[in-house]
C-alpha positions as CSV (number, residue, x, y, z in Angstrom):
1,X,5.0,144.1,-59.9
2,X,2.1,142.8,-58.1
3,X,2.0,146.8,-56.5
4,X,1.4,147.8,-60.5
5,X,-0.8,145.3,-61.2
6,X,-2.6,145.9,-57.4
7,X,-3.4,149.8,-58.9
8,X,-4.3,149.3,-62.3
9,X,-6.7,146.7,-61.4
10,X,-8.6,149.7,-59.2
11,X,-9.8,151.3,-62.2
12,X,-11.6,148.0,-63.2
13,X,-10.9,148.0,-66.4
14,X,-12.5,145.2,-67.4
15,X,-16.0,146.8,-67.1
16,X,-15.2,149.5,-69.7
17,X,-17.1,148.7,-72.8
18,X,-14.9,147.6,-75.6
19,X,-16.5,148.9,-78.6
20,X,-15.9,152.5,-76.5
21,X,-12.1,151.5,-76.4
22,X,-12.3,150.8,-79.8
23,X,-13.8,153.6,-81.2
24,X,-10.8,155.3,-79.3
25,X,-8.0,153.9,-81.3
26,X,-9.9,153.9,-84.4
27,X,-9.7,157.6,-84.3
28,X,-6.2,157.0,-83.6
29,X,-6.8,159.2,-80.1
30,X,-8.4,162.3,-81.7
31,X,-11.8,161.8,-80.4
32,X,-13.4,160.5,-77.5
33,X,-16.9,160.1,-76.9
34,X,-18.5,160.0,-73.2
35,X,-17.7,157.6,-71.1
36,X,-20.3,154.7,-70.9
37,X,-22.7,155.4,-68.2
38,X,-22.3,152.4,-66.1
39,X,-18.5,153.2,-66.0
40,X,-18.4,156.8,-65.5
41,X,-20.5,155.9,-62.3
42,X,-17.9,153.6,-60.8
43,X,-15.4,156.1,-61.4
44,X,-17.6,158.6,-59.5
45,X,-16.6,155.5,-56.2
46,X,-13.1,155.9,-57.0
47,X,-10.3,158.0,-55.8
48,X,-8.8,158.7,-59.3
49,X,-5.5,161.7,-58.3
50,X,-4.4,158.6,-55.7
51,X,-4.6,155.6,-58.0
52,X,-2.5,157.5,-60.4
53,X,-0.1,158.6,-57.6
54,X,-0.3,155.0,-56.3
55,X,0.7,153.7,-60.0
56,X,3.3,155.7,-60.5
57,X,5.2,155.1,-57.1
58,X,4.6,151.0,-57.4
59,X,6.4,152.3,-61.3
60,X,9.1,154.1,-59.8
61,X,9.8,151.1,-57.1
62,X,9.7,148.1,-59.9
63,X,11.9,149.7,-62.2
64,X,14.6,151.4,-59.3
65,X,18.2,149.7,-60.6
66,X,19.3,148.9,-57.5
67,X,16.3,146.8,-56.7
68,X,17.1,143.3,-58.0
69,X,14.8,140.0,-57.0
70,X,15.4,138.5,-60.2
71,X,12.1,139.0,-61.8
72,X,11.8,140.5,-65.4
73,X,11.1,143.9,-65.9
74,X,8.6,144.5,-69.0
75,X,5.6,144.6,-71.1
76,X,6.4,140.5,-72.0
77,X,5.8,140.2,-68.2
78,X,2.7,142.4,-67.8
79,X,0.9,142.7,-71.1
80,X,-0.8,139.8,-70.1
81,X,-2.1,140.7,-66.6
82,X,-3.8,143.6,-67.7
83,X,-5.7,145.6,-70.4
84,X,-3.3,148.1,-71.6
85,X,-5.7,149.5,-74.4
86,X,-8.1,150.1,-72.2
87,X,-6.0,151.5,-69.7
88,X,-3.9,153.6,-72.4
89,X,-7.6,155.1,-74.1
90,X,-9.0,156.2,-70.1
91,X,-5.7,157.6,-69.7
92,X,-6.5,159.5,-73.2
93,X,-9.8,160.5,-72.2
94,X,-8.4,162.3,-69.3
95,X,-6.5,164.3,-70.7
96,X,-8.7,165.1,-73.5
97,X,-11.3,166.0,-70.9
98,X,-8.8,168.3,-68.6
99,X,-7.5,170.0,-71.7
100,X,-11.5,171.0,-72.4
101,X,-12.1,172.0,-68.3
102,X,-8.9,173.4,-67.9
103,X,-10.8,176.1,-65.5
104,X,-11.8,173.2,-63.4
105,X,-8.8,172.2,-61.2
106,X,-10.0,168.7,-60.5
107,X,-10.0,168.2,-64.3
108,X,-6.6,169.6,-65.2
109,X,-4.7,168.1,-62.0
110,X,-6.5,164.6,-63.4
111,X,-5.3,165.2,-66.7
112,X,-1.4,166.3,-65.7
113,X,-1.5,163.2,-63.5
114,X,-2.8,160.6,-66.7
115,X,-0.3,161.8,-69.0
116,X,2.5,161.5,-65.7
117,X,0.9,157.5,-65.5
118,X,1.0,157.4,-69.4
119,X,5.4,158.3,-69.4
120,X,5.9,156.1,-66.7
121,X,4.6,152.8,-68.4
122,X,6.5,154.3,-71.2
123,X,9.6,153.3,-69.2
124,X,8.8,150.1,-69.2
125,X,11.3,147.6,-71.7
126,X,9.4,146.8,-74.7
127,X,6.9,149.8,-74.6
128,X,7.5,149.8,-78.4
129,X,6.9,146.1,-79.2
130,X,3.7,146.0,-77.7
131,X,2.3,149.7,-79.2
132,X,2.8,151.6,-75.3
133,X,3.9,154.2,-77.2
134,X,1.3,156.1,-79.9
135,X,3.2,159.4,-81.5
136,X,-0.8,161.0,-81.4
137,X,-1.1,160.2,-77.4
138,X,2.1,161.1,-76.2
139,X,1.6,164.5,-78.5
140,X,-1.6,164.9,-77.3
141,X,0.1,164.5,-73.1
142,X,2.0,167.8,-73.9
143,X,-1.5,169.7,-74.4
144,X,-0.7,170.1,-70.1
145,X,2.3,172.4,-70.7
146,X,-0.5,174.8,-71.6
147,X,-3.1,175.4,-69.4
148,X,-1.1,178.2,-67.6
149,X,-1.4,180.2,-70.5
150,X,-5.0,179.0,-71.1
151,X,-5.3,180.2,-67.3
152,X,-4.3,183.5,-68.0
153,X,-6.3,184.0,-70.8
154,X,-9.4,183.3,-69.1
155,X,-8.8,185.5,-66.7
156,X,-12.4,186.9,-66.2
157,X,-13.5,183.9,-64.9
158,X,-11.6,184.1,-61.7
159,X,-12.8,186.4,-58.9
160,X,-9.9,188.6,-58.4
161,X,-5.7,188.2,-60.3
162,X,-4.6,187.6,-57.0
163,X,-6.7,184.1,-57.4
164,X,-5.7,183.6,-60.5
165,X,-2.0,183.7,-59.2
166,X,-3.0,180.9,-57.1
167,X,-3.6,178.7,-59.0
168,X,-1.6,179.4,-62.0
169,X,1.6,179.0,-59.3
170,X,-0.1,175.6,-57.9
171,X,-0.1,174.3,-61.4
172,X,3.1,175.1,-62.1
173,X,4.6,173.1,-59.2
174,X,2.3,170.5,-60.9
175,X,4.2,170.9,-64.1
176,X,7.2,170.8,-62.4
177,X,7.2,167.1,-61.6
178,X,5.3,166.5,-65.5
179,X,8.6,167.9,-66.6
180,X,10.9,166.2,-65.4
181,X,9.0,162.7,-66.2
182,X,8.9,164.0,-70.1
183,X,12.3,165.1,-70.4
184,X,13.3,160.9,-69.1
185,X,10.8,159.7,-71.7
186,X,12.1,161.9,-74.0
187,X,15.6,160.9,-73.7
188,X,14.3,157.0,-74.0
189,X,12.1,158.0,-77.3
190,X,15.2,159.3,-79.0
191,X,12.4,160.9,-81.7
192,X,13.3,162.2,-85.2
193,X,11.9,165.0,-87.5
194,X,10.8,162.4,-90.1
195,X,8.6,160.7,-86.9
196,X,5.2,161.3,-86.7
197,X,4.1,164.0,-85.1
198,X,7.4,165.5,-84.2
199,X,6.3,169.2,-84.9
200,X,3.3,168.6,-82.8
201,X,5.2,167.6,-79.8
202,X,8.4,170.3,-80.7
203,X,5.2,173.1,-81.0
204,X,4.0,172.3,-77.5
205,X,7.0,172.4,-75.9
206,X,7.1,175.5,-77.3
207,X,4.1,177.3,-76.0
208,X,5.1,177.5,-72.7
209,X,8.4,179.8,-73.1
210,X,7.3,182.7,-74.1
211,X,6.8,184.9,-71.3
212,X,3.7,186.5,-71.3
213,X,2.7,184.5,-68.2
214,X,5.3,186.3,-66.2
215,X,5.1,189.3,-67.4
216,X,0.7,189.0,-66.8
217,X,0.8,188.2,-63.2
218,X,2.7,187.7,-60.1
219,X,4.3,184.2,-60.5
220,X,7.0,182.1,-58.6
221,X,9.6,183.1,-61.5
222,X,12.0,180.8,-59.5
223,X,9.3,177.7,-60.3
224,X,8.7,179.0,-64.2
225,X,12.0,179.5,-64.9
226,X,13.1,176.0,-63.7
227,X,9.9,174.4,-66.1
228,X,11.3,176.2,-69.3
229,X,14.6,175.4,-68.5
230,X,13.9,171.9,-68.6
231,X,11.9,172.7,-71.7
232,X,14.8,173.9,-73.1
233,X,16.8,170.6,-72.4
234,X,14.2,168.8,-74.1
235,X,14.4,170.9,-76.9
236,X,17.5,170.2,-77.3
237,X,17.3,166.7,-77.3
238,X,15.3,166.8,-79.7
239,X,17.2,168.8,-82.0
240,X,21.0,166.2,-81.2
241,X,19.4,163.4,-80.5
242,X,21.4,160.1,-79.0
243,X,24.6,161.6,-81.4
244,X,24.6,164.9,-80.0
245,X,24.9,166.5,-83.3
246,X,22.5,169.4,-84.0
247,X,20.0,167.9,-86.8
248,X,19.7,170.9,-89.3
249,X,16.4,169.4,-90.4
250,X,14.8,169.3,-86.4
251,X,15.9,172.9,-86.3
252,X,14.1,173.9,-89.3
253,X,11.2,172.2,-87.9
254,X,11.4,174.1,-84.9
255,X,12.1,177.8,-86.2
256,X,8.4,176.1,-88.2
257,X,7.3,176.1,-84.8
258,X,8.4,179.7,-83.7
259,X,7.0,181.2,-86.9
260,X,3.1,182.0,-85.6
261,X,4.7,183.3,-82.3
262,X,6.2,185.6,-83.5
263,X,3.6,186.3,-86.1
264,X,0.7,186.9,-83.6
265,X,3.1,188.4,-81.3
266,X,3.6,191.0,-84.0
267,X,-0.3,191.7,-84.8
268,X,-1.4,192.2,-81.5
269,X,0.9,195.4,-80.7
270,X,-0.9,195.3,-77.0
271,X,2.3,195.2,-74.3
272,X,1.9,191.4,-73.7
273,X,3.2,190.7,-76.8
274,X,5.9,192.4,-77.3
275,X,7.6,190.8,-74.0
276,X,6.6,187.8,-76.4
277,X,7.7,188.0,-78.9
278,X,10.5,189.4,-77.2
279,X,11.4,186.2,-75.4
280,X,10.6,184.3,-79.4
281,X,13.6,186.8,-81.1
282,X,16.0,186.1,-77.8
283,X,15.8,182.3,-77.9
284,X,16.0,182.1,-82.3
285,X,19.4,184.5,-81.8
286,X,20.2,182.2,-79.2
287,X,19.5,178.6,-81.2
288,X,21.7,180.1,-84.0
289,X,24.2,181.2,-82.4
290,X,24.7,178.1,-80.1
291,X,23.6,175.4,-83.1
292,X,25.9,177.6,-85.9
293,X,25.5,176.5,-89.4
294,X,23.1,173.6,-88.6
295,X,20.6,176.6,-87.9
296,X,21.5,178.7,-90.7
297,X,18.9,177.6,-93.4
298,X,16.3,177.4,-90.9
299,X,16.9,180.1,-89.3
300,X,17.4,182.0,-93.5
301,X,13.8,180.5,-94.0
302,X,11.9,181.8,-90.9
303,X,13.4,185.4,-92.5
304,X,12.1,184.4,-95.3
305,X,8.4,183.7,-94.1
306,X,7.9,186.4,-91.8
307,X,8.6,189.0,-95.2
308,X,5.7,186.6,-96.9
309,X,3.1,185.7,-94.2
310,X,-0.1,188.0,-95.5
311,X,-1.5,187.7,-91.8
312,X,-2.4,191.3,-90.6
313,X,0.3,192.9,-93.0
314,X,-2.9,195.5,-94.6
315,X,-2.3,196.8,-91.7
316,X,0.5,199.4,-91.1
317,X,0.9,199.3,-87.2
318,X,1.9,195.5,-88.3
319,X,3.7,196.1,-90.7
320,X,5.7,197.8,-89.2
321,X,5.8,195.5,-86.1
322,X,7.0,193.5,-89.0
323,X,9.7,195.3,-90.8
324,X,11.2,196.0,-86.9
325,X,11.3,192.2,-86.6
326,X,12.7,191.2,-89.4
327,X,15.5,194.1,-89.5
328,X,15.9,192.9,-86.0
329,X,16.6,189.3,-86.8
330,X,18.8,190.4,-89.7
331,X,21.2,192.2,-88.0
332,X,22.1,188.4,-86.8
333,X,23.3,186.3,-89.7
334,X,26.8,186.9,-90.7
335,X,28.1,188.3,-93.4
336,X,27.5,186.3,-96.7
337,X,24.0,185.2,-95.6
338,X,23.1,188.5,-95.1
339,X,23.4,189.3,-98.6
340,X,21.6,186.8,-99.9
341,X,18.6,188.0,-97.5
342,X,18.9,191.6,-99.1
343,X,18.8,190.0,-102.7
344,X,16.5,188.1,-101.7
345,X,14.3,191.3,-100.5
346,X,15.3,193.2,-103.6
347,X,13.0,190.4,-105.5
348,X,10.1,190.8,-103.2
349,X,10.0,194.3,-103.4
350,X,9.1,193.3,-107.1
351,X,7.0,190.4,-106.6
352,X,3.1,190.3,-107.6
353,X,1.3,191.2,-104.2
354,X,1.1,194.7,-102.9
355,X,1.6,193.5,-99.2
356,X,4.8,191.9,-99.7
357,X,5.9,194.5,-102.1
358,X,5.4,197.1,-99.2
359,X,6.9,195.0,-96.2
360,X,10.3,194.4,-99.2
361,X,10.4,198.5,-99.3
362,X,9.8,199.4,-96.4
363,X,12.9,196.6,-94.9
364,X,15.0,197.7,-98.1
365,X,14.5,201.8,-96.6
366,X,16.0,200.7,-93.3
367,X,18.9,198.8,-94.5
368,X,20.3,202.0,-95.9
369,X,21.6,203.5,-92.6
370,X,24.1,199.7,-92.8
371,X,27.7,200.3,-94.0
372,X,28.2,200.9,-97.7
373,X,30.1,197.9,-99.1
374,X,33.8,197.8,-99.7
375,X,34.5,198.9,-103.3
376,X,36.3,197.0,-105.8
377,X,39.3,199.1,-106.5
378,X,40.4,199.6,-102.8
379,X,38.5,196.7,-100.8
380,X,39.7,198.6,-97.5
381,X,37.5,202.0,-98.5
382,X,33.9,202.4,-98.1
383,X,32.9,204.1,-101.2
384,X,28.6,202.6,-101.2
385,X,29.6,202.5,-105.0
386,X,29.0,198.6,-105.7
387,X,26.4,198.0,-108.0
388,X,27.8,195.3,-109.7
389,X,25.4,193.3,-112.0
390,X,27.2,190.4,-112.3
391,X,27.8,189.5,-108.7
392,X,24.3,190.7,-108.1
393,X,23.3,187.5,-110.0
394,X,25.6,185.3,-109.3
395,X,24.2,185.6,-105.7
396,X,20.4,185.5,-106.8
397,X,21.5,182.0,-108.9
398,X,22.7,180.5,-105.3
399,X,19.3,181.5,-103.8
400,X,17.9,178.5,-102.4
401,X,15.0,176.8,-104.3
402,X,11.5,176.3,-103.1
403,X,9.0,174.1,-105.4
404,X,6.1,174.2,-103.3
405,X,5.6,178.1,-101.6
406,X,2.7,176.6,-99.1
407,X,5.5,175.2,-97.6
408,X,8.4,176.5,-94.7
409,X,10.4,173.7,-94.7
410,X,11.4,171.3,-97.3
411,X,12.6,167.6,-97.0
412,X,15.8,168.0,-98.1
413,X,18.0,170.7,-96.8
414,X,20.5,170.5,-99.4
415,X,18.5,172.1,-101.5
416,X,17.6,175.2,-100.2
417,X,21.2,176.2,-98.9
418,X,24.1,176.7,-101.6
419,X,26.8,174.4,-101.8
420,X,29.4,176.7,-103.2
421,X,32.4,175.9,-101.7
422,X,33.9,179.2,-102.0
423,X,30.7,180.7,-100.0
424,X,30.9,178.6,-97.8
425,X,29.7,179.7,-94.6
426,X,32.4,178.8,-91.6
427,X,31.5,177.5,-87.9
428,X,33.5,180.3,-86.4
429,X,31.6,183.0,-88.2
430,X,28.5,182.1,-87.1
431,X,29.4,181.4,-83.9
432,X,30.4,185.1,-83.1
433,X,27.1,186.5,-84.3
434,X,25.4,187.7,-81.2
435,X,29.0,190.6,-81.7
436,X,28.3,190.8,-85.6
437,X,26.4,193.8,-85.5
438,X,27.3,196.0,-88.4
439,X,26.3,195.1,-92.2
440,X,27.0,196.3,-95.4
441,X,24.5,196.8,-98.0
442,X,25.0,197.8,-101.9
443,X,23.2,201.5,-101.6
444,X,23.3,201.9,-105.0
445,X,21.4,198.8,-105.5
446,X,18.3,199.3,-102.9
447,X,18.3,202.3,-104.0
448,X,17.3,201.4,-107.7
449,X,14.4,199.0,-106.5
450,X,13.2,202.0,-104.3
451,X,13.5,204.0,-108.0
452,X,11.0,201.4,-109.6
453,X,8.9,200.9,-106.8
454,X,7.7,204.8,-108.4
455,X,6.0,202.8,-111.1
456,X,4.2,200.7,-108.7
457,X,0.4,199.5,-109.4
458,X,-0.4,200.7,-106.1
459,X,-0.4,204.3,-105.1
460,X,0.6,203.5,-101.6
461,X,3.5,202.0,-102.7
462,X,4.2,204.9,-105.7
463,X,3.6,207.5,-102.6
464,X,5.7,205.7,-100.2
465,X,8.9,205.3,-102.7
466,X,8.8,208.2,-103.4
467,X,8.7,210.0,-99.8
468,X,12.4,207.6,-99.0
469,X,13.4,208.8,-102.0
470,X,12.9,212.3,-100.5
471,X,14.6,211.3,-97.2
472,X,17.7,210.3,-98.8
473,X,17.9,213.9,-100.9
474,X,18.3,214.7,-97.5
475,X,21.1,212.6,-96.1
476,X,24.4,213.6,-95.7
477,X,25.5,209.8,-95.6
478,X,28.2,210.2,-98.7
479,X,27.5,206.6,-99.5
480,X,23.4,207.4,-99.7
481,X,24.9,210.5,-101.4
482,X,26.6,208.7,-104.3
483,X,23.8,206.4,-105.2
484,X,21.7,209.1,-105.4
485,X,24.2,211.0,-107.6
486,X,24.1,208.0,-109.7
487,X,20.7,207.3,-109.9
488,X,20.1,210.8,-111.1
489,X,22.1,210.1,-113.9
490,X,23.6,212.4,-116.8
491,X,22.3,215.4,-118.6
492,X,20.5,219.2,-117.8
493,X,17.6,217.1,-116.3
494,X,18.1,214.5,-113.6
495,X,16.1,211.7,-114.0
496,X,15.0,211.9,-110.7
497,X,13.7,215.6,-111.6
498,X,11.8,214.2,-114.6
499,X,10.1,211.6,-112.4
500,X,8.8,213.8,-109.8
501,X,7.2,215.4,-113.1
502,X,5.9,213.1,-114.1
503,X,4.6,212.1,-110.4
504,X,2.5,215.5,-109.9
505,X,0.3,213.6,-112.6
506,X,-0.7,210.9,-111.4
507,X,-4.0,210.3,-110.6
508,X,-4.0,210.0,-106.8
509,X,-3.1,213.1,-104.9
510,X,-1.3,211.2,-102.4
511,X,1.5,210.3,-105.2
512,X,0.9,214.0,-106.4
513,X,2.0,215.1,-103.1
514,X,5.0,213.0,-102.8
515,X,5.9,214.2,-105.9
516,X,5.8,217.7,-105.0
517,X,7.9,217.6,-101.9
518,X,10.6,214.8,-104.0
519,X,10.8,218.1,-106.7
520,X,10.7,221.0,-103.6
521,X,13.5,219.3,-102.2
522,X,15.6,218.7,-105.6
523,X,15.2,222.7,-105.8
524,X,15.8,223.1,-102.0
525,X,19.8,221.1,-103.4
526,X,20.3,223.2,-106.2
527,X,22.9,226.0,-106.2
528,X,21.4,229.0,-108.1
529,X,17.5,227.8,-107.8
530,X,17.3,226.1,-111.2
531,X,20.0,224.1,-112.1
532,X,20.4,220.8,-110.3
533,X,23.4,220.4,-108.3
534,X,26.3,218.7,-109.6
535,X,26.2,215.7,-107.2
536,X,22.4,215.1,-108.7
537,X,22.7,215.9,-111.8
538,X,26.1,214.9,-113.6
539,X,27.9,211.4,-112.6
540,X,26.3,207.5,-113.0
541,X,25.6,205.6,-115.1
542,X,22.4,204.5,-116.5
543,X,19.9,202.3,-115.0
544,X,17.9,201.6,-118.2
545,X,14.3,199.7,-117.4
546,X,13.6,197.4,-114.9
547,X,14.4,193.8,-115.9
548,X,12.3,190.5,-114.5
549,X,13.9,188.7,-111.7
550,X,12.6,184.8,-110.6
551,X,11.7,184.5,-106.6
552,X,13.0,181.3,-105.2
553,X,12.1,179.6,-101.8
554,X,8.8,181.2,-101.9
555,X,7.1,181.3,-105.3
556,X,5.4,185.1,-105.0
557,X,4.2,184.4,-109.0
558,X,4.1,187.1,-111.6
559,X,6.1,190.7,-111.3
560,X,4.1,193.6,-111.5
561,X,5.5,196.6,-113.5
């Protein structure tokens, strides 16, 4: 203990203004004013790096279980001999100063050392009773993990890529010791999703695992992989807790932290962001595989918000990237969950915001390549004729609900995930989902949703819906041909022909052009140039007028025509 006190006393905490310390505490470690001039001058004469390193060594020696001198090791012993509030305020200042001056080697190294000293102090028993642990200070200390990315984002401040690579490699080695100490604290704290700053802690841990650093520079991949592995282990600890049982709410928070990373990578089409997106997609799939049913609800909500978040969706290239991302992630879902998300997309295609309808329409068009649902008459055969309204309605009633569309996850997982015993998803079904690529859909349901969008208020959506229907007329897939036959309806003039005739009179030229393409394809499919082919003129049920639907989990507003 004497060694610890000796090292801490070198910081001359008694000279640090009480008013300054109080201001840091009153701001909950969110605001840091300049150090008092007198104390700042005093610090210039100190070797902060050596003091911090010696303090950590002294803590390790004092807490060594093999060293037993009969002395009690707790904060109750040392709290009266050091000004721990002043010490924590000073450590927090160094961390904050490093985060604001990442490009300065001295400042960022001092920030890492200050954070490690704080972690050593948290190992001393009694850290909660004496308020050594502060959730905001702890979360803020994790900003050190973002230093490599910040340096890479500011590469113009370095003479060349080689200099930057050397600096980043040196920093990653420093972070190797940092994450080792951090993991020990994560195991000790046993944090829960309800704890303050739990989401911030999780988000900071996720930040360094994206892969952009490896792709951008000649980085020591082994050192970075070791850091990333330790971080993944810490995330597992946060998810499972002390009882080694995955907590669905913790996994939901993790997926919530992954959401902005995926959105950001989708908005920027540069190659580096494609690597980042692939890294997070792979990690999301592995989470679903590893934790199975416990991760399923959070994974589904992640998919919904990838569809629902508007950032950049007004740009075609962003919508294309987002659609590809969602379709790829959907392929990892178990069968029952896949059907539910498809039902949700059918509803999304008729909601109030144009961007949502565009995304849903594009995703649905991609799903037409899936296998058809087994027919009711012969479950073992795939006919594609599965447009069962009652079944769809039942599935809709089972969709999770969410009261506030600004929230990504609710407080009660049971309110979001259906608990119908007949529709329960087993852990075994989820565990093998990475090999479960083939999914089935009701082609008639999807094409009906596409048909309804021909009457959309947006000319862009009307044009796209007509183009999808035209492409389907050329398809040789039996399920699509049968669904198109059903969509066309009975009578001498098919419903598609009547649709095309109406749309050639549309007020927008692009819609008229798309309608001409549809009519041209219908004519090309006729047997004698005048009569529609029997595949599109006979058979099938009457679709009737579009019916309104409610939107669940993410409330989108009123449906448009």
